N, C-alpha and C positions, 0 to 999 in steps of 0.2 A: 581512753586515749582518743584524741581527735584525729581522724584520718585526713591528713593534708595532701595525700596523694590522690584523693578522689577528684573527679571532674569539677566539683564545686569550687575548688581552689584554682581552677585554670584561668587562663587569660580572658576567656569569653565571659565568665561570671564576673571577673574584675571589671571589665568594661561595662557590663550591664549595671552593676552596682553604682559605678561612677556616674553613668548617665542618669540613673534613677535618682540619685542624690541631687545632682545638678538640676534636673528638671523640677523636682519637688521643691527645692529650696529657692528657686528663682521664679516659680510659677506665679507667685503673688506680685513679684516686682513689676512685671509689665503692666498688669492691671492697675497697680498703685500709681504708676507714672502717668496714667491716662485720666486721673481724677479731674472731674469738673463738677463743682457743686454750685447749684443755683441758689440764690438767696430766697428766703421766704418773702411773701408779699409785703410784710411789715418790717423786714430787716433793713438796716442801713444800706444805702446804695454802695457804700465802700466795701461791702461784703462780696459784691459781684467779682467773679474771676479770682476767687480765693486760691492762692498759690502755695506751693510746697517749699519754695526757697526759704532757707533759714534766715530769719530777720531777728538777730539777737540783741538789738539795741536795748540797753538797760536804762530805761528812762528814769528809774529811781535815783540814778547817780547824776542826772543832769541838774544843773542849777535852775531853780524855778524862776520864771520871768516876772513874778510878782510875789509879794509876801504871802506866806502860807495863810490860808483861811479855813475856818470850820463852818460848814453850812448846815444848820440844824434842820432836821426833818420833823415837822410838828403835827402831821396828820397821817393816818393810815390809809387814806384814799389813794387810788391808783394815780390820779393826776390832780392838777390844780395847785393853788397856793399852799406852800409848805409841804408839798408831796415829795417823795423820793424822785419822781420823774422830773419835777421842776428843779430840784437840787442838782441833779445830773446835768441838766441843761445850763445851769448857772455856773457850774464848777470850772475853774481854771486849773492849769497844770499844778500838781502837787497839793491840791486842796483835799480836805477831808469832808466827806458827807456823813454827818453824825446822826445816827438813829437811836442813840441811847435814851433820848427823851421819850421814846415810844413804849418803854418797858411797862409802864403802868396804863397805857392806852389800849394796846392790842398785842396779840401774839402772832398775827399773820397780816402781811400785806399781799393781797392777791392782785396780780397784774391783769388788766382787762383790755389794754390797748397796745400790746406788743412788748418787746424787750426794752429794757432800759439801755439807751445808747450813750456811750461815753467816747469822746474823741480827745480826751486829755488823760494824762496819767494821774489817777485819783485813788484815794483810799475810801472804802465804804466801811464805816465803823458801826458795829451793832452793839446791843446790850448783852449779848451772850447767845450761843447757838441754841440753847434750850429756851431762850426767852423770846426770840423773834425769828420768823421764817418769811422769806420773800418767795412767794409761790407763783409759778408761771401759769397755773390753772390748766396745764396740759394743752395749751393752745399755741404757745410760742416759747422762745428762749426767755431767760430771766435777764441776763446781762450780755451786751455786745460791745466790746471795747476795741479800739484801734491804737491805743497808746500806752498800754500797761494798766493793770488793775490789781489792787490789793483789797482783799476782803477779810475783815477781822470780826470774830464773835458773832457770826450769823449762820443760819441755815438757809440754803438755796434749794428749792424743791420743785418738782412737777413741771420742769421745763420740757419743751418738746419742739423738735424741728423735723418735719416730715421729709425735707430734702436730704437729711442725713449728715449734718455737720454741727456738732456742739449742742447737745440737747438742752443744757442749762446755761452754759457760759461759752462765749467765743472771745478769745483774746487774739485778734487778727494781727499777725506780725509782731506780737508783743508778748511780754511776760505776764504770768498770773501768779500771785502770791495768796495763799490761803493760810490764815492763822486762827486756830481755835474755831474752825468753821466746818460745816457739813454741807456736802453737795449730794443730794439723794433723790432717787426716783425720777431720774431724767432720762429722756429717750431721743435718739437720733435715728430717723428712718421709720417709715410706716409699712415697709415690706414691699412697696412698689418701686422705690428708688433704686437706682443701679448700684450705688456705692454709699458707704457710710463711714464717718470718722468721728469718734469721740461721743459716746452716749451721754456722758456727764459734762466733760469740758473738751474744748478744742483750743489748743495753745500754739500759737505760731512762734513763740520764743521759748522761754524757760519756765518750767513749773516748779514753784517752791511750795511745800506744804509743811506746816509746823503744827503739831497737835490737831490735825484735821483729818477729815474722812471724805472719801468719795465712795458711795455705796448704792447698791440696788438699781443701777442704771444699765442701759442697754443700747447697742447699736446694731441695726439689722439692715439687710439689703439683698436684692436679687443677685448681686455679684459679690464684690469683695467688701470686707469690713475690717476696720482697724481701730482698736481701742474701745472696748465696751464701757469702761469707766472714763479713761482719758486718752486723748490723742495729742501727742506733743512733738513738735518739730525738733526742739532742742533738748537740753538736758533736763533731768528730773531729780529733785532733792526732796526726800521724805524724812522728816524728823518726828518721831513719836506719832506717826500718822498711819492711816489705814486705807487700803484699797480693797473693798470687801463686797462680795456678792454681785459683781457686774458680769455682763454677758455680751460677747461679740458673736453674732449669728449670721452666717452667710449661706446663700443657696448654691450658686454656681462658681463662686470665686473663693479666694483665701479668707480665712478668719484668723486674725493675728492680734494677740493681746486682749484676752478676756477682761483683764483688769486695766492694763496700761500698755500703750504702744508708743515707741519713739521712732521717728524717721531716721535721724542721724545721731541723736544724742545718747549719752550715757544715762543709766538709771542708778541712783544712789539711795539706798534704803537704810536709814540709820536709826539707832537708839530706840529699840522696842517698837519699831514699825511692824505692820502686818500687811501681807498681801495674801488674802485668804478667800477661798470659796468662789473664785471667779471661773468663767468658762469661755473658751473659744471653740466654736463648733461650726463645721461646714458640711453641707450635703455632698456637693460635687467638687470641692476644692480642698486644698491643704489646710491644716489647722496647726497653729504653733503658739506657744506661750500662753497657756491657760491663765496664768497670773500676769506675767510680764513678757512682752516681746519687744526687743530693743535693737535698734540699728547700731548702737554702740555698746560698750562694755556695761555689765551689770555688777554692782557691788552691794552686798548686803552685810550690815554690821549690827550685831546684837539684835537681830530681828527674826521674824517668822514668815515663811512662805509655806502655806498649808492648804490642802484640800482643793487645789485648783485642777482644772481638766482641759486638755486639748484633745478634741475628738473630730475625726473625719469619717464620714460614712463611706467614701469611695476613693480617697487618695491618702497620702502620707500624713502623719502627725508627728510633731516635734515639741519637746519641752512642756510637760504637763504643768510644771510650776514656773519655769523660766526658760526662755529661748533668747539667745543673743546671736545676731548676724555679724558681730565684730570679728574681723579677720585681719591678718597682718598686724596684730598688736605688737608693741615694742618688745624686745627681748626681756624676758622676765615678767612680762605682763600677762593678764588673763582676760579672756572674753567674759567669763563669769568668775567672781570671787566672793565667797561667803566666809565671814569671820564671826565666831561666837554666835552662830545662828542655827536655826532649825529649819530644815527643808523636809517636809513630811506630808504623807497622804495625798500626793499629787499623782495624776494619771495622764499618760499620753496613750491614746488608743486609736485604732482604725478598724473598720469593718470591711476594708477592701480585700479582695481575694489574693492580691499579689503585691501589696504595697509594704512600706516600711513604717514602723513606729519606733521613735528613737528618743530616749531620755525621759523617763517617767518623772523624775524630779527636775532635771535640767538638761538642756542640750545647747551646744554652741558650735559655731564655725571656727572656733579658736580654742586656746587652752582653758582649762577649768581648774580652779583652786578651791579647796575647802580647808580652813584652818580653825581649830578649836570649835568645831561644829559637829552636828549630827545630821546625817542624811538617812531618814528612816521611813519605812512603810510606803514607799512610792512604787508605782507600777507602770510598766510599759507592756502593751499587749496588741497583738495583731491576729485577728480571728481567721483570716483566710488560709486556705490550704497551701498556698504558695507565698505567704507573707512572712515578713521577718520582724523581730522585735529585739532591740538592743539597748542596754543601759537602763536597768530599772531605776537606779538612783541617779547616776550622772553619766553623761555621754558627750563625746566630741566627735565630729565628723571631719575635722580638719586633717589634711594629709600630714601636716607637721604639728598637729595638736598633741596635747598631753593632759592627763588628769593627775593632779597632785593633791595628796592628803597630808596635812600636818596636824598632829595631835587631834585627830577626828575619828568619828565612828560612822561606818556605813552598815546599816543593819535592817533586816526585814523587808528589803526591796525585792522586786521580782520582774523577770522578763519572760513572757510567755507568748508562744506562737504555735499555730498548727504546723508550720514548716520549720522555722528556725528561730529559737529564742536563746539569747546568750548575753553574758555580762549582767547577771541579776543585780549585782551591786553597782559596778562601774564598767563602762565599755568605751575604749578608744576604737572607733569603728573603722577608721580609714587610714591609719598610718602612725599614730603616736603611741607613746608608752604610758603605762601607769606608774606612778611614783608615790611612795608612802613612807612617812617618817612617824614613828611612835603613834600608829593608828591601828584601828580594829575594823576588820572587814568580816562580818559574821552574820549567820542566819539569813542570808539572801538566797534566792533560788532562781534557776533558769530552766526552761523546759527542755533545753538541749545540751548546752555545755557552758562551763565557766559560771557557775552559780555565784561566785564572789566577784571575780574581775577578769576581764579579757583585754588584751591590747597587743601592741606590736613592739614588744620590749618592756622591760620593767626594772624598777629599783625598789627594794624594800629594806628599810632600816628599822629594827626593833618594832616590827609590825606583826599583828596577828591576822592570819587569813584562815579561818576555821569554821566548822559547823555550817558551811554553806551547802546547798543542795543542787544536784543535777542528776540526770538519769544514771542508773547503774552502768559502769563501764566508761563513764566520761569523767573529766576533771571537775570535781565539785567546787574546789576553791579558786584555782587559778588556771587559765588556759590561754593559748594564743588566740588572737582575734580571728574573725571569719576569713580574712584575706591575708593572714600572717603565716609565716613559717616558724620553725623552731627558733628559740632565742635563749639567752642566758640572763637571769636576773642578778643584778648587782646588789650590793649591800650586805648586811650582816645582822646577827642577833635577832632573827625573826622566828616566828612559829607558823608553819604551814602544814596542815594535815594532808590535803590531797591536791597535788598539782599534776598537770598533764605531763606525760612522758616526754613531750617535746620541749619542756622547760627544764633547763639546767640552772643551778645556783652557783654563783661565784663562791659563796660560803654557805654550806649546807644548813638549813634551818632546823629547828626542833620539829619533830613530828609526834605531837602528843596533844591530848585534849587539854585546852587551856582552862577548863572548868569555869567558863564564863557564867555569871549570873544573869538573870533577865535584865533587859534594858530598863533603866529606872532613873529616877531623880536621886542621884547620889551626891547632890550638892552642885554648886555652879549653875550656869545658865542653860546647859544642854544635858540631855540624857546620856548615860554611859552604861557599859557593861562592867560591873565590878568583877574582880577576880575572886573565885571561891578559895576557901582554905586549901592549902596544899597545891595551888596552881603552879605548874612548871614555868609560867611566865614571870613569877615574882622574882625580882632581883636578877633576871636573866637577860635584860635588855641593855640598851645604851642610850645616851642622850647626845647624839652626834651633832645636833644643831645647837646645843647649849641652851635649850629652853628652860625657863625658870619654873614653869608650871605644867601640869598635865592638861587634858582637854578642858577640865572644869575651871581652869585659870586660877587666879589668886583666891584663896590662900593654899592651894593644893600643890606642893612642890613636885617637880618632875622626878627628882631622886629623893625618896624618903627612906630608903633602906641602904643595903650594901651597894646596890647599883639600881639603875632605873629598871622598872618592870617593862616587859614587852606589851605593847598595845597603847591605847589612848588613855587608859585608867592607871593611876599609880596608887597602890595600896598604901595608906598613910599610917605611920606610927603615931603621929600627933598632928593635929591641924591647928595652926595658929589662930588665935581669936583676933577679932578686929571690931571696931565700932561700927554699928549699923550693918551687921552681917547680912541682914535681909534686904540689902540694896535699898535702904530707906531713902537715900538721897538720889536715887534714880540712875546711878552709874555703877561702874565697877568699884569694888572695895578700894580703900585708900592705898593698900599695899601694892595695887597694880599700877599705880601712877609713877 
């Protein structure tokens, strides 16, 4: 039982936490607003005074001033007749620069006299990302555009900008579209620069990626760093694309978005995209969004966010996989929404003696939603003797925030701290409830209380909260949040083994072992806990939302027996067959349409 009569629940601690959260989450904003990036010696003069104001002009939709032309590149030389550099100089708006004829001539064009400058909206068409690389040679950027740039079927590599803005590509005040292309091994900042933005790409408008990758790039600075892979002012759209192995490393300022950072825009991760193995790290500043740090909402559909890290040596850390600053979202909206996706193996940690680490998998300043998804094996940790860690899987710090699970599993996450670790699976830190329909919260752990979930109110319909861990004498599965008092959980037909004595239920749940099997691939796009033979959860639940399918989606009906099972997994009596059941055509099975 959590002792809410103790001084830690007093007004003084409430004010301290509020101030700590506000300071940590806004510390980077002031430095960010002071950005001034000087161009390199060989950069276009139009780069001078690079601004943050969103310039979302979509030049792709503008009518061309002349008929479309295709300009062939006929030599692999850096400059001269028939070169890429000459073609860029000759291009008019909406022209195509065609490198397909080089496929049999060379595999690499190495730039020797600076970035390729484009002041028109153009398309650079290659023969294939595995057939031709445009290489910056580690001395300058590869492309610098002021009017919109589309790159198809190319690899862009080894760009560098010591001043810290766009290691390989800059689209200044303009959109960037990458299709079947790779941007890799690009770097912004040499360690002596004050700030850095976009190790791989710097985009002043919208970033579109289709079947493309930004990888193994970095941004570093003595002060703040934003976007190890990509820095984007506007929205981001990823389709079947990857942001992998990038790093944002700061010394005295904030590190935000190891893979991807947006100033104002949303991040939309679609259709088998991956945001994996990125890192945001700071020595003397906050760290947030190891994979993605967004000024707007983040939406992940049928995708994976895995193995990312947000780490601060001396201040707070937020969102090992994803962090969103979106607040004041419309009613029913979410700052972070994941659908049919996997959020796994992400870490948010701090070595600070008295700081916070929040959201191992994801953290937000607004509501968080997970539907038909699995949140697994994420970790939030704070090593200090007076530090706190909350929300191993999902966390929100909004006063009016909430965490909602729909047909989802939260499993194997942890929140550990030398002083106070809570909400091993999910934590609404500062005022919102947790809400779950037909979901499973199991095998999570917290060092102090609330191994499964903590919040400021709750609703559970046909949900399992069981087999979570917290120290003996505390609430292992469900507990009020750190600053919460007692409350009543609404809903019905749930199974909860161990809840805090300060939690009442409008309808008493089952208190029995649900006999969950190990988290595994039981079909569908995401891992689930199947129900063992004789589980009391079988046919004991309800489908209050009228969902057609369980977490695994089509073809696994939500009600396969006498009634719905409790939890995210429905034991099937018979699974319908369908053509191309292995997702051969790259989407959901036909019966889901």
